[in-house]
C-alpha positions, 0 to 999 in steps of 0.5 A: 664769617665765623665767630671764634672765642679763644680760651688761652692756656699757658703751661710749661712742658719738659722734653726728656729723651732716652735712647731715641724715645721721648717720655710722654704721658697718656692724657685723660682730659682737655683737647688732647685727651686720649693722646700722647702729651708732654709732661707739664701743665699750668702754674699754680698761684705764685709759682715760678715757671721752673717750680711748675715744671718740676711739680708737674713732671713729678705729679704726672710721671713720678720722676724728679727732674732738673731743668737743663735748658729753656728751649723756647716758647711756641703756640698752637691754635685749634678748635675745642668746644669748652665752656663758652669757648670755641677754640684754644690758644695754647702757649707752651714754654719748652724745657729740656730736662734730665731725670735726677730721681724717682721712678715712673709710676701711675699718677695719683688721681685728683681734681685737675690731674690729667695724666694716666701715666708715662710711656716711651714713644719714638717719632714713628709711634706718633701722628696727629691722630694720636699725639698732641701738637706739643709732642709733634713739636717736641720731635720736630725740635729734636730733629732740627733744634728749632721751634719756629716762630709762627703758631701751629694752627690745626683747623681740623683738630678732633678731640678723641673721646 
């Protein structure tokens, strides 16, 4: 029997689509590094979910958003060797958002910034080899309007270095 120690990650993520393309970021850290990921992330101390969503989107893309809908919550489990952990259990709150200002720009780099900038992708552009589970689930939701109930488990997940 194998032994696993999970790091629990919790964050908020925004889905914005224009002309069939999803706005994603190029990730430069964590288990999704060197992959497409959704704009979003963790909450700061005392920050609400919606405040975190607006801040993270602006920091990672340069765009100001308005939250249209809380789509729901999903979770993912995958192997990731980090500190004393063997795996990550990622819990994600999904929002549908719309752009109300700003321009796509290269994000300011600071400790904790894990976005190299925003790009547009279609569903045909992404796969388990180049996108995070969050992006794959976003496209599934765009097709079906359903996030599902059970966790997505990626037993053979590879961190792209």
